[in-house]
Biopython code that builds the backbone (N, CA, C, O; Angstrom):
import numpy as np
from Bio.PDB.StructureBuilder import StructureBuilder

atoms = [
    (1, "MET", "N", (0.904, -1.155, -0.015)),
    (1, "MET", "CA", (0.087, -0.016, 0.017)),
    (1, "MET", "C", (0.907, 1.252, -0.039)),
    (1, "MET", "O", (1.891, 1.363, 0.694)),
    (2, "SER", "N", (0.552, 2.220, -0.875)),
    (2, "SER", "CA", (1.348, 3.385, -0.929)),
    (2, "SER", "C", (1.057, 4.281, 0.256)),
    (2, "SER", "O", (-0.006, 4.155, 0.864)),
    (3, "PRO", "N", (2.039, 5.257, 0.637)),
    (3, "PRO", "CA", (1.751, 6.220, 1.691)),
    (3, "PRO", "C", (0.627, 7.005, 1.492)),
    (3, "PRO", "O", (-0.016, 7.389, 2.470)),
    (4, "VAL", "N", (0.251, 7.340, 0.196)),
    (4, "VAL", "CA", (-0.928, 8.210, -0.125)),
    (4, "VAL", "C", (-2.154, 7.438, 0.302)),
    (4, "VAL", "O", (-3.031, 8.003, 0.957)),
    (5, "ALA", "N", (-2.249, 6.155, -0.049)),
    (5, "ALA", "CA", (-3.343, 5.371, 0.186)),
    (5, "ALA", "C", (-3.615, 5.301, 1.759)),
    (5, "ALA", "O", (-4.741, 5.479, 2.224)),
    (6, "ARG", "N", (-2.558, 5.043, 2.490)),
    (6, "ARG", "CA", (-2.669, 5.052, 3.985)),
    (6, "ARG", "C", (-3.134, 6.426, 4.502)),
    (6, "ARG", "O", (-3.972, 6.488, 5.402)),
    (7, "TYR", "N", (-2.609, 7.509, 3.954)),
    (7, "TYR", "CA", (-3.071, 8.837, 4.332)),
    (7, "TYR", "C", (-4.499, 9.080, 4.041)),
    (7, "TYR", "O", (-5.245, 9.590, 4.877)),
    (8, "LEU", "N", (-4.885, 8.721, 2.866)),
    (8, "LEU", "CA", (-6.387, 8.851, 2.563)),
    (8, "LEU", "C", (-7.247, 8.049, 3.443)),
    (8, "LEU", "O", (-8.255, 8.559, 3.932)),
    (9, "ALA", "N", (-6.897, 6.747, 3.696)),
    (9, "ALA", "CA", (-7.762, 5.925, 4.611)),
    (9, "ALA", "C", (-7.744, 6.562, 6.029)),
    (9, "ALA", "O", (-8.776, 6.522, 6.699)),
    (10, "ALA", "N", (-6.617, 7.147, 6.516)),
    (10, "ALA", "CA", (-6.653, 7.811, 7.762)),
    (10, "ALA", "C", (-7.506, 9.046, 7.874)),
    (10, "ALA", "O", (-8.006, 9.413, 8.938)),
    (11, "MET", "N", (-7.647, 9.663, 6.734)),
    (11, "MET", "CA", (-8.527, 10.970, 6.790)),
    (11, "MET", "C", (-9.904, 10.726, 7.140)),
    (11, "MET", "O", (-10.583, 11.632, 7.624)),
    (12, "ASN", "N", (-10.403, 9.490, 6.919)),
    (12, "ASN", "CA", (-11.804, 9.200, 7.318)),
    (12, "ASN", "C", (-11.891, 8.656, 8.724)),
    (12, "ASN", "O", (-12.977, 8.241, 9.130)),
    (13, "ASP", "N", (-10.830, 8.631, 9.484)),
    (13, "ASP", "CA", (-10.764, 8.070, 10.822)),
    (13, "ASP", "C", (-11.260, 9.219, 11.714)),
    (13, "ASP", "O", (-10.521, 10.172, 11.965)),
    (14, "SER", "N", (-12.543, 9.126, 12.203)),
    (14, "SER", "CA", (-12.993, 10.120, 13.109)),
    (14, "SER", "C", (-13.170, 9.626, 14.593)),
    (14, "SER", "O", (-14.013, 10.106, 15.351)),
    (15, "SER", "N", (-12.315, 8.643, 14.928)),
    (15, "SER", "CA", (-12.447, 8.104, 16.255)),
    (15, "SER", "C", (-12.093, 9.087, 17.286)),
    (15, "SER", "O", (-11.312, 10.005, 17.036)),
    (16, "PRO", "N", (-12.684, 8.916, 18.536)),
    (16, "PRO", "CA", (-12.418, 9.906, 19.577)),
    (16, "PRO", "C", (-10.814, 10.122, 19.851)),
    (16, "PRO", "O", (-10.339, 11.223, 20.130)),
    (17, "ALA", "N", (-10.091, 8.982, 19.739)),
    (17, "ALA", "CA", (-8.615, 9.111, 19.999)),
    (17, "ALA", "C", (-7.922, 9.963, 18.976)),
    (17, "ALA", "O", (-6.998, 10.710, 19.297)),
    (18, "ARG", "N", (-8.361, 9.855, 17.750)),
    (18, "ARG", "CA", (-7.770, 10.734, 16.671)),
    (18, "ARG", "C", (-8.179, 12.121, 16.976)),
    (18, "ARG", "O", (-7.342, 13.024, 16.956)),
    (19, "GLN", "N", (-9.425, 12.340, 17.257)),
    (19, "GLN", "CA", (-9.842, 13.725, 17.529)),
    (19, "GLN", "C", (-9.184, 14.352, 18.665)),
    (19, "GLN", "O", (-8.888, 15.547, 18.637)),
    (20, "ASP", "N", (-8.934, 13.574, 19.698)),
    (20, "ASP", "CA", (-8.170, 14.096, 20.841)),
    (20, "ASP", "C", (-6.764, 14.365, 20.543)),
    (20, "ASP", "O", (-6.172, 15.290, 21.100)),
    (21, "LYS", "N", (-6.174, 13.558, 19.645)),
    (21, "LYS", "CA", (-4.762, 13.754, 19.266)),
    (21, "LYS", "C", (-4.715, 15.192, 18.549)),
    (21, "LYS", "O", (-3.892, 16.039, 18.894)),
    (22, "PHE", "N", (-5.619, 15.401, 17.565)),
    (22, "PHE", "CA", (-5.552, 16.726, 16.994)),
    (22, "PHE", "C", (-6.029, 17.852, 17.752)),
    (22, "PHE", "O", (-5.641, 18.980, 17.451)),
    (23, "ARG", "N", (-6.837, 17.663, 18.711)),
    (23, "ARG", "CA", (-7.315, 18.720, 19.665)),
    (23, "ARG", "C", (-6.058, 19.066, 20.504)),
    (23, "ARG", "O", (-5.853, 20.253, 20.756)),
    (24, "ARG", "N", (-5.222, 18.139, 20.945)),
    (24, "ARG", "CA", (-4.065, 18.472, 21.714)),
    (24, "ARG", "C", (-3.014, 19.206, 20.782)),
    (24, "ARG", "O", (-2.351, 20.145, 21.222)),
    (25, "TYR", "N", (-2.891, 18.785, 19.585)),
    (25, "TYR", "CA", (-1.937, 19.280, 18.690)),
    (25, "TYR", "C", (-2.334, 20.801, 18.402)),
    (25, "TYR", "O", (-1.500, 21.706, 18.435)),
    (26, "ARG", "N", (-3.606, 20.984, 18.133)),
    (26, "ARG", "CA", (-4.013, 22.437, 17.905)),
    (26, "ARG", "C", (-3.835, 23.265, 19.076)),
    (26, "ARG", "O", (-3.463, 24.432, 18.954)),
    (27, "ALA", "N", (-4.088, 22.710, 20.277)),
    (27, "ALA", "CA", (-3.839, 23.533, 21.546)),
    (27, "ALA", "C", (-2.340, 23.860, 21.708)),
    (27, "ALA", "O", (-2.006, 24.983, 22.085)),
    (28, "ARG", "N", (-1.488, 22.966, 21.450)),
    (28, "ARG", "CA", (-0.083, 23.239, 21.487)),
    (28, "ARG", "C", (0.331, 24.381, 20.580)),
    (28, "ARG", "O", (1.130, 25.230, 20.973)),
    (29, "LYS", "N", (-0.202, 24.410, 19.381)),
    (29, "LYS", "CA", (0.117, 25.373, 18.411)),
    (29, "LYS", "C", (-0.409, 26.689, 18.814)),
    (29, "LYS", "O", (0.279, 27.705, 18.707)),
    (30, "LYS", "N", (-1.688, 26.697, 19.304)),
    (30, "LYS", "CA", (-2.371, 27.969, 19.771)),
    (30, "LYS", "C", (-1.571, 28.553, 20.943)),
    (30, "LYS", "O", (-1.379, 29.767, 21.016)),
    (31, "ALA", "N", (-1.099, 27.682, 21.871)),
    (31, "ALA", "CA", (-0.289, 28.191, 22.946)),
    (31, "ALA", "C", (1.027, 28.827, 22.472)),
    (31, "ALA", "O", (1.566, 29.651, 23.211)),
    (32, "LYS", "N", (1.556, 28.520, 21.350)),
    (32, "LYS", "CA", (2.695, 29.049, 20.728)),
    (32, "LYS", "C", (2.343, 30.259, 20.004)),
    (32, "LYS", "O", (3.247, 30.784, 19.354)),
    (33, "GLY", "N", (1.163, 30.809, 19.998)),
    (33, "GLY", "CA", (0.791, 32.085, 19.380)),
    (33, "GLY", "C", (0.373, 31.787, 17.840)),
    (33, "GLY", "O", (0.273, 32.727, 17.052)),
    (34, "LEU", "N", (0.160, 30.600, 17.481)),
    (34, "LEU", "CA", (-0.216, 30.387, 16.054)),
    (34, "LEU", "C", (-1.670, 30.136, 15.955)),
    (34, "LEU", "O", (-2.321, 29.882, 16.968)),
    (35, "ARG", "N", (-2.209, 30.194, 14.782)),
    (35, "ARG", "CA", (-3.635, 29.946, 14.458)),
    (35, "ARG", "C", (-3.719, 29.095, 13.247)),
    (35, "ARG", "O", (-2.916, 29.308, 12.339)),
    (36, "GLU", "N", (-4.578, 28.180, 13.138)),
    (36, "GLU", "CA", (-4.896, 27.331, 12.024)),
    (36, "GLU", "C", (-5.408, 28.127, 10.893)),
    (36, "GLU", "O", (-6.241, 29.016, 11.066)),
    (37, "LEU", "N", (-4.916, 27.817, 9.715)),
    (37, "LEU", "CA", (-5.447, 28.443, 8.492)),
    (37, "LEU", "C", (-5.402, 27.431, 7.378)),
    (37, "LEU", "O", (-4.345, 26.875, 7.079)),
    (38, "ARG", "N", (-6.612, 27.170, 6.721)),
    (38, "ARG", "CA", (-6.773, 26.121, 5.793)),
    (38, "ARG", "C", (-6.863, 26.949, 4.398)),
    (38, "ARG", "O", (-7.576, 27.951, 4.338)),
    (39, "LEU", "N", (-6.244, 26.575, 3.472)),
    (39, "LEU", "CA", (-6.165, 27.145, 2.126)),
    (39, "LEU", "C", (-6.669, 26.188, 1.047)),
    (39, "LEU", "O", (-6.282, 25.019, 1.038)),
    (40, "TRP", "N", (-7.459, 26.625, 0.207)),
    (40, "TRP", "CA", (-7.862, 25.864, -0.935)),
    (40, "TRP", "C", (-7.180, 26.548, -2.114)),
    (40, "TRP", "O", (-7.375, 27.733, -2.383)),
    (41, "VAL", "N", (-6.414, 25.788, -2.767)),
    (41, "VAL", "CA", (-5.684, 26.351, -4.048)),
    (41, "VAL", "C", (-6.043, 25.525, -5.242)),
    (41, "VAL", "O", (-6.537, 24.401, -5.152)),
    (42, "PRO", "N", (-5.762, 26.155, -6.400)),
    (42, "PRO", "CA", (-6.040, 25.412, -7.638)),
    (42, "PRO", "C", (-5.361, 24.165, -7.714)),
    (42, "PRO", "O", (-4.235, 24.076, -7.224)),
    (43, "ASP", "N", (-5.920, 23.154, -8.288)),
    (43, "ASP", "CA", (-5.323, 21.837, -8.489)),
    (43, "ASP", "C", (-4.676, 21.863, -9.900)),
    (43, "ASP", "O", (-5.333, 21.780, -10.938)),
    (44, "VAL", "N", (-3.385, 21.982, -9.843)),
    (44, "VAL", "CA", (-2.591, 22.174, -11.063)),
    (44, "VAL", "C", (-2.716, 20.859, -11.971)),
    (44, "VAL", "O", (-2.428, 20.918, -13.166)),
    (45, "ASP", "N", (-3.112, 19.779, -11.427)),
    (45, "ASP", "CA", (-3.222, 18.591, -12.207)),
    (45, "ASP", "C", (-4.640, 18.397, -12.708)),
    (45, "ASP", "O", (-4.904, 17.391, -13.366)),
    (46, "ALA", "N", (-5.544, 19.282, -12.440)),
    (46, "ALA", "CA", (-6.884, 19.211, -12.828)),
    (46, "ALA", "C", (-7.082, 19.292, -14.411)),
    (46, "ALA", "O", (-6.402, 20.085, -15.061)),
    (47, "PRO", "N", (-7.904, 18.565, -14.945)),
    (47, "PRO", "CA", (-8.213, 18.769, -16.449)),
    (47, "PRO", "C", (-8.603, 20.279, -16.711)),
    (47, "PRO", "O", (-9.396, 20.875, -15.982)),
    (48, "GLY", "N", (-8.018, 20.821, -17.747)),
    (48, "GLY", "CA", (-8.366, 22.097, -18.065)),
    (48, "GLY", "C", (-7.585, 23.206, -17.365)),
    (48, "GLY", "O", (-7.678, 24.351, -17.807)),
    (49, "PHE", "N", (-6.880, 22.963, -16.383)),
    (49, "PHE", "CA", (-6.107, 23.943, -15.598)),
    (49, "PHE", "C", (-5.208, 24.766, -16.469)),
    (49, "PHE", "O", (-5.279, 25.994, -16.504)),
    (50, "GLN", "N", (-4.300, 24.008, -17.218)),
    (50, "GLN", "CA", (-3.331, 24.695, -17.978)),
    (50, "GLN", "C", (-3.957, 25.676, -19.066)),
    (50, "GLN", "O", (-3.473, 26.783, -19.303)),
    (51, "GLU", "N", (-5.049, 25.175, -19.686)),
    (51, "GLU", "CA", (-5.776, 26.006, -20.639)),
    (51, "GLU", "C", (-6.314, 27.225, -20.062)),
    (51, "GLU", "O", (-6.218, 28.308, -20.640)),
    (52, "ARG", "N", (-6.927, 27.060, -18.837)),
    (52, "ARG", "CA", (-7.434, 28.288, -18.161)),
    (52, "ARG", "C", (-6.380, 29.307, -17.816)),
    (52, "ARG", "O", (-6.508, 30.522, -17.962)),
    (53, "LEU", "N", (-5.217, 28.616, -17.294)),
    (53, "LEU", "CA", (-4.070, 29.582, -16.899)),
    (53, "LEU", "C", (-3.622, 30.317, -18.176)),
    (53, "LEU", "O", (-3.446, 31.535, -18.164)),
    (54, "ASP", "N", (-3.448, 29.600, -19.227)),
    (54, "ASP", "CA", (-2.984, 30.246, -20.504)),
    (54, "ASP", "C", (-3.903, 31.296, -20.912)),
    (54, "ASP", "O", (-3.416, 32.353, -21.313)),
    (55, "ARG", "N", (-5.288, 31.139, -20.860)),
    (55, "ARG", "CA", (-6.253, 32.207, -21.160)),
    (55, "ARG", "C", (-6.037, 33.396, -20.342)),
    (55, "ARG", "O", (-6.030, 34.509, -20.867)),
    (56, "GLU", "N", (-5.850, 33.222, -19.017)),
    (56, "GLU", "CA", (-5.875, 34.262, -18.075)),
    (56, "GLU", "C", (-4.598, 35.170, -18.260)),
    (56, "GLU", "O", (-4.605, 36.401, -18.256)),
    (57, "ILE", "N", (-3.504, 34.354, -18.423)),
    (57, "ILE", "CA", (-2.195, 35.018, -18.786)),
    (57, "ILE", "C", (-2.280, 35.871, -20.064)),
    (57, "ILE", "O", (-1.842, 37.021, -20.091)),
    (58, "ALA", "N", (-2.854, 35.274, -21.119)),
    (58, "ALA", "CA", (-3.035, 36.063, -22.379)),
    (58, "ALA", "C", (-3.889, 37.330, -22.095)),
    (58, "ALA", "O", (-3.550, 38.418, -22.562)),
    (59, "ALA", "N", (-4.914, 37.193, -21.385)),
    (59, "ALA", "CA", (-5.818, 38.294, -21.066)),
    (59, "ALA", "C", (-5.005, 39.475, -20.353)),
    (59, "ALA", "O", (-5.150, 40.648, -20.698)),
    (60, "ILE", "N", (-4.164, 39.084, -19.364)),
    (60, "ILE", "CA", (-3.425, 40.042, -18.679)),
    (60, "ILE", "C", (-2.400, 40.747, -19.623)),
    (60, "ILE", "O", (-2.177, 41.957, -19.581)),
    (61, "ASN", "N", (-1.778, 39.841, -20.509)),
    (61, "ASN", "CA", (-0.733, 40.373, -21.399)),
    (61, "ASN", "C", (-1.380, 41.321, -22.432)),
    (61, "ASN", "O", (-0.663, 42.199, -22.911)),
    (62, "ILE", "N", (-2.556, 41.234, -22.788)),
    (62, "ILE", "CA", (-3.075, 42.070, -23.882)),
    (62, "ILE", "C", (-3.834, 43.325, -23.177)),
    (62, "ILE", "O", (-4.293, 44.244, -23.855)),
    (63, "SER", "N", (-3.916, 43.288, -21.891)),
    (63, "SER", "CA", (-4.556, 44.331, -21.163)),
    (63, "SER", "C", (-3.729, 45.739, -21.252)),
    (63, "SER", "O", (-2.499, 45.773, -21.215)),
    (64, "GLU", "N", (-4.447, 46.742, -21.358)),
    (64, "GLU", "CA", (-3.836, 48.108, -21.434)),
    (64, "GLU", "C", (-3.097, 48.426, -20.009)),
    (64, "GLU", "O", (-2.115, 49.164, -19.920)),
    (65, "ASP", "N", (-3.647, 47.832, -19.033)),
    (65, "ASP", "CA", (-3.120, 48.142, -17.690)),
    (65, "ASP", "C", (-2.026, 47.248, -17.237)),
    (65, "ASP", "O", (-1.570, 47.346, -16.098)),
    (66, "ASN", "N", (-1.544, 46.282, -18.194)),
    (66, "ASN", "CA", (-0.570, 45.339, -17.875)),
    (66, "ASN", "C", (0.616, 45.892, -17.096)),
    (66, "ASN", "O", (0.972, 45.394, -16.028)),
    (67, "ALA", "N", (1.220, 46.943, -17.662)),
    (67, "ALA", "CA", (2.525, 47.488, -17.166)),
    (67, "ALA", "C", (2.186, 48.090, -15.826)),
    (67, "ALA", "O", (3.047, 47.971, -14.954)),
    (68, "GLU", "N", (1.086, 48.708, -15.531)),
    (68, "GLU", "CA", (0.747, 49.344, -14.332)),
    (68, "GLU", "C", (0.573, 48.217, -13.261)),
    (68, "GLU", "O", (1.037, 48.370, -12.131)),
    (69, "VAL", "N", (-0.109, 47.069, -13.631)),
    (69, "VAL", "CA", (-0.488, 45.997, -12.825)),
    (69, "VAL", "C", (0.817, 45.370, -12.390)),
    (69, "VAL", "O", (0.983, 45.108, -11.199)),
    (70, "MET", "N", (1.786, 45.105, -13.320)),
    (70, "MET", "CA", (3.018, 44.428, -13.008)),
    (70, "MET", "C", (3.837, 45.246, -12.104)),
    (70, "MET", "O", (4.424, 44.736, -11.149)),
    (71, "LYS", "N", (3.897, 46.549, -12.388)),
    (71, "LYS", "CA", (4.593, 47.550, -11.461)),
    (71, "LYS", "C", (4.082, 47.407, -10.062)),
    (71, "LYS", "O", (4.863, 47.313, -9.115)),
    (72, "TRP", "N", (2.743, 47.390, -9.913)),
    (72, "TRP", "CA", (2.145, 47.152, -8.554)),
    (72, "TRP", "C", (2.547, 45.866, -7.937)),
    (72, "TRP", "O", (2.906, 45.827, -6.760)),
    (73, "CYS", "N", (2.499, 44.805, -8.694)),
    (73, "CYS", "CA", (2.759, 43.487, -8.141)),
    (73, "CYS", "C", (4.177, 43.375, -7.672)),
    (73, "CYS", "O", (4.450, 42.748, -6.649)),
    (74, "GLU", "N", (5.137, 44.009, -8.446)),
    (74, "GLU", "CA", (6.446, 43.933, -8.078)),
    (74, "GLU", "C", (6.808, 44.784, -6.867)),
    (74, "GLU", "O", (7.716, 44.460, -6.103)),
    (75, "ALA", "N", (6.011, 45.974, -6.703)),
    (75, "ALA", "CA", (6.242, 46.799, -5.483)),
    (75, "ALA", "C", (5.642, 46.065, -4.231)),
    (75, "ALA", "O", (6.166, 46.162, -3.121)),
    (76, "ALA", "N", (4.613, 45.390, -4.452)),
    (76, "ALA", "CA", (3.961, 44.753, -3.330)),
    (76, "ALA", "C", (4.832, 43.615, -2.889)),
    (76, "ALA", "O", (5.051, 43.400, -1.697)),
    (77, "ALA", "N", (5.358, 42.843, -3.922)),
    (77, "ALA", "CA", (6.241, 41.666, -3.516)),
    (77, "ALA", "C", (7.608, 42.182, -2.923)),
    (77, "ALA", "O", (8.141, 41.503, -2.046)),
    (78, "ALA", "N", (8.173, 43.290, -3.335)),
    (78, "ALA", "CA", (9.268, 43.844, -2.717)),
    (78, "ALA", "C", (9.101, 44.309, -1.310)),
    (78, "ALA", "O", (10.007, 44.195, -0.484)),
    (79, "GLU", "N", (7.872, 44.865, -1.024)),
    (79, "GLU", "CA", (7.401, 45.258, 0.251)),
    (79, "GLU", "C", (7.380, 44.058, 1.179)),
    (79, "GLU", "O", (7.904, 44.107, 2.292)),
    (80, "VAL", "N", (6.786, 43.012, 0.721)),
    (80, "VAL", "CA", (6.604, 41.774, 1.562)),
    (80, "VAL", "C", (7.987, 41.092, 1.846)),
    (80, "VAL", "O", (8.204, 40.501, 2.904)),
    (81, "TRP", "N", (8.857, 41.203, 0.896)),
    (81, "TRP", "CA", (10.095, 40.391, 0.982)),
    (81, "TRP", "C", (11.134, 41.454, 1.535)),
    (81, "TRP", "O", (12.234, 41.025, 1.883)),
    (82, "ASN", "N", (10.878, 42.758, 1.638)),
    (82, "ASN", "CA", (11.803, 43.693, 2.066)),
    (82, "ASN", "C", (13.151, 43.760, 1.288)),
    (82, "ASN", "O", (14.248, 43.876, 1.833)),
    (83, "ASP", "N", (12.948, 43.679, 0.028)),
    (83, "ASP", "CA", (14.186, 43.719, -0.839)),
    (83, "ASP", "C", (14.131, 44.770, -1.921)),
    (83, "ASP", "O", (14.599, 44.576, -3.043)),
    (84, "ARG", "N", (13.517, 45.937, -1.530)),
    (84, "ARG", "CA", (13.449, 47.125, -2.493)),
    (84, "ARG", "C", (14.922, 47.536, -2.785)),
    (84, "ARG", "O", (15.820, 47.383, -1.957)),
    (85, "ASP", "N", (15.101, 48.059, -4.000)),
    (85, "ASP", "CA", (16.374, 48.444, -4.364)),
    (85, "ASP", "C", (16.607, 49.883, -3.924)),
    (85, "ASP", "O", (17.687, 50.431, -4.151)),
]
sb = StructureBuilder()
sb.init_structure("model")
sb.init_model(0)
sb.init_chain("A")
sb.init_seg("    ")
for serial, (resi, resn, name, xyz) in enumerate(atoms, 1):
    if name == "N":
        sb.init_residue(resn, " ", resi, " ")
    sb.init_atom(name, np.array(xyz, "f"), 0.0, 1.0, " ", f" {name:<3s}", serial, name[0])
structure = sb.get_structure()
């Protein structure tokens, strides 16, 4: 059995012991000043993903605001990463 199969099987385990394990885990993280955040992101392996991405990139590239948007994105990224020139 592959690790992925074991992981997927364990995802459906809603036993009280498993719930308690994760409750303790979350409590430890919260005590350290962290909070849980779940993100849903695009599945890059999904059928049609690349075509949709290509369409959206093409739309950005032909946009009249492309240069202004790119300048803003680069400034925002530089601010986040603190690497302005």
